[in-house]
N, C-alpha and C positions, 0 to 999 in steps of 0.2 A: 261411404260409397258402397254400393252393392254391385258386385261383379259376379260373373259366371264364367266357367270354362266350357267351351263347346266340344263337340265330338272330334274336332280337328285340333284340339289343344290350343285354341285361340281364346284369349281373355276378352270378354264382352262386358262393357259397363251397362248395367241395368238401371241404375239410379244413383244420384248423388245429392247431397244436401249440406247446408250449412247449419249446424246446430248451435244454439245459444250457449250451451255448456254440455258437460258430459254426465248429466243426471238421467235417471231412469225416465223421468217425464219428457225430457227432450228427445230421447230415443223413441219413446212411444209415439210422440207427435210425428216424428219422421216415418216410422213404420206405418202409422195410420194413413198418412198422406200417400205413401207408397201403395197401400191397398186401395185407396180411393181412386188412384190413377190407373188401376187395373192390375196391380201387382198381385201375384198368386202366392199361396203358401209355399214355403221353402221345404225341401226334404232334409237338407243338411246345411248348417251354417258354421263357418269356422271363425272363431273370435280370439282376441288376445287376452282374455280373462278379465276384462273390465266388468265388474259386477253389475253396474247400472245397465250396460248393454245386454248382458245375459238376462237380467230381470225383465227388461223391456221385450226381449225376444220371447221369453216364456209367456208373457202376457199377451203379446200381439200375435204370436204364431205358436200356440201351445202344442201342436203336433210336430214341430220341427226338432230334429236331433241337433244338439249343440255340441261342438267339439272344439278343442283348443288348438291354436296354431302351433305347429311343430317347431317353427323357427323360434317363437317366443319361449316355448318349453326348453329347447336346447340352450338358449341364452341363460335361462334361469339355472339350469343344471350346471353350467360352466361357472356361474357366480358362486 
């Protein structure tokens, strides 16, 4: 799912999809479909450190800044 947070702090769903699996290729197909439907380059994307997702983002949106989800980082630190 691709979401954004608007200027009034509301979450907006931009896109969602059902991926066959969590491979880089599946994520690339999803991102390419997103772009074909009019989706634009992202400025910042927050991910949960799934390497396939990061690789696909780097290929599909090379100028996007990728950062890790703070909640997932905190969970890992507690472990």
